[in-house]
C-alpha positions in Angstrom: 0.0 0.0 0.0 2.8 2.5 0.8 4.3 1.8 -2.6 1.0 2.7 -4.4 0.7 5.9 -2.4 4.2 6.9 -3.4 3.4 6.2 -7.1 0.2 8.2 -6.9 2.1 11.2 -5.3 4.8 11.0 -7.9 2.2 10.9 -10.7 0.5 14.0 -9.3 3.9 15.8 -9.1 4.8 14.8 -12.7 1.3 15.9 -13.9 1.7 19.3 -12.1 5.1 19.7 -13.7 3.8 18.9 -17.2 0.8 21.3 -16.7 3.2 24.1 -15.7 5.3 23.5 -18.8 2.2 23.5 -21.0 1.0 26.8 -19.4 4.4 28.3 -20.1 4.3 27.2 -23.8 0.8 28.7 -24.1 2.2 32.0 -22.9 5.0 31.8 -25.5 2.4 31.0 -28.2 0.4 34.1 -27.2 3.7 36.1 -27.3 4.3 34.9 -30.9 0.9 36.3 -31.9 1.7 39.6 -30.1 5.1 40.1 -31.7 3.7 39.1 -35.1 1.0 41.7 -34.7 3.7 44.3 -33.7 5.9 43.2 -36.7 8.8 42.7 -34.3 11.1 40.5 -36.4 13.8 40.2 -33.7 11.5 38.9 -31.0 9.6 36.7 -33.5 13.0 35.1 -34.5 13.7 34.4 -30.8 10.5 32.4 -30.5 10.4 30.9 -34.1 13.8 29.7 -35.3 15.2 29.9 -38.8 14.3 26.2 -39.5 10.7 26.6 -38.6 7.9 26.0 -41.0 4.4 27.6 -41.1 1.6 26.1 -43.1 -1.0 28.7 -43.9 -4.0 28.7 -46.2 -1.9 30.6 -48.6 0.9 28.0 -48.6 4.0 26.8 -46.8 6.3 29.5 -45.5 9.7 29.2 -43.8 10.6 31.5 -41.0 13.0 33.5 -43.2 10.3 33.9 -45.8 7.8 35.0 -43.1 10.2 37.6 -41.8 10.9 38.9 -45.3 7.2 39.6 -45.8 6.4 40.6 -42.2 5.9 44.3 -43.1 3.4 43.4 -45.8 1.2 41.6 -43.2 -1.1 43.5 -40.8 -2.8 41.6 -38.0 -5.3 44.2 -36.8 -7.0 41.9 -34.3 -6.9 38.3 -33.2 -8.6 36.0 -30.7 -7.2 32.7 -29.5 -9.8 30.3 -28.1 -9.7 27.0 -26.2 -5.9 26.5 -26.2 -5.0 22.9 -25.3 -1.6 21.2 -25.1 0.0 17.9 -24.6 3.5 16.6 -24.3 4.3 13.5 -26.4 7.8 13.5 -24.8 9.8 15.7 -22.3 11.1 18.1 -25.0 8.0 18.6 -27.2 4.7 20.4 -26.6 1.9 20.4 -29.2 -0.7 23.1 -28.9 -4.1 23.1 -30.6 -6.6 25.9 -30.5 -9.0 28.0 -32.5 -7.9 31.4 -33.9 -9.9 34.2 -35.4 -7.7 36.8 -37.0 -8.5 40.0 -38.9 -6.0 41.7 -41.1 -4.4 41.7 -44.5 -1.4 40.6 -46.4 -0.2 42.5 -49.5 -3.5 44.4 -49.5 -5.7 41.3 -49.4 -7.9 40.6 -46.4 -7.3 37.4 -44.5 -10.0 34.8 -44.9 -12.8 35.7 -42.5 -13.4 32.2 -41.2 -11.7 31.0 -38.0 -8.9 28.4 -38.2 -7.7 25.6 -36.1 -4.1 26.2 -35.2 -1.6 23.6 -34.2 1.9 24.6 -33.1 4.7 22.2 -32.2 7.2 23.6 -29.7 10.5 21.9 -28.9 13.1 22.5 -26.3 16.5 23.5 -27.6 19.0 23.7 -24.9 17.3 25.8 -22.2 14.8 27.5 -24.6 11.5 26.5 -26.1 11.0 27.4 -29.8 8.0 27.0 -32.2 9.2 24.7 -35.0 6.0 24.0 -36.8 2.7 25.8 -37.1 -0.3 24.8 -39.2 -3.7 26.4 -39.7 -6.7 24.5 -40.9 -9.8 26.5 -41.9 -13.1 25.7 -40.3 -16.6 27.0 -41.0 -17.7 29.9 -38.9 -20.1 28.9 -36.1 
């Protein structure tokens, strides 16, 4: 019986640690949106490394390509809903959520429908970075 109690306490501790990491990554994801809206290429590059890939409705974009066109993109408003995350291993967090964003790129408005976003974060050294982001359009509710 003592052994089972120790295992249960350890599971709770591990679960609390994982939840804390996921909450931290959610804050980082929110920061990515904020710096993208502000067109802050330096802070964006700190969170999204050069080997990152973003899959948008308009196509596949690497981080250098995104940065090169950042000034052509205006995110006037955005809303992130129901952010959830899980850790398939100790150095990876996958977030999924719904996003509604208003703005334009190169003079064309973003599609009006919300999207499901999925971002994969990995731990590199002591830092977490967003390595893959994909948006999938959904019908407006």
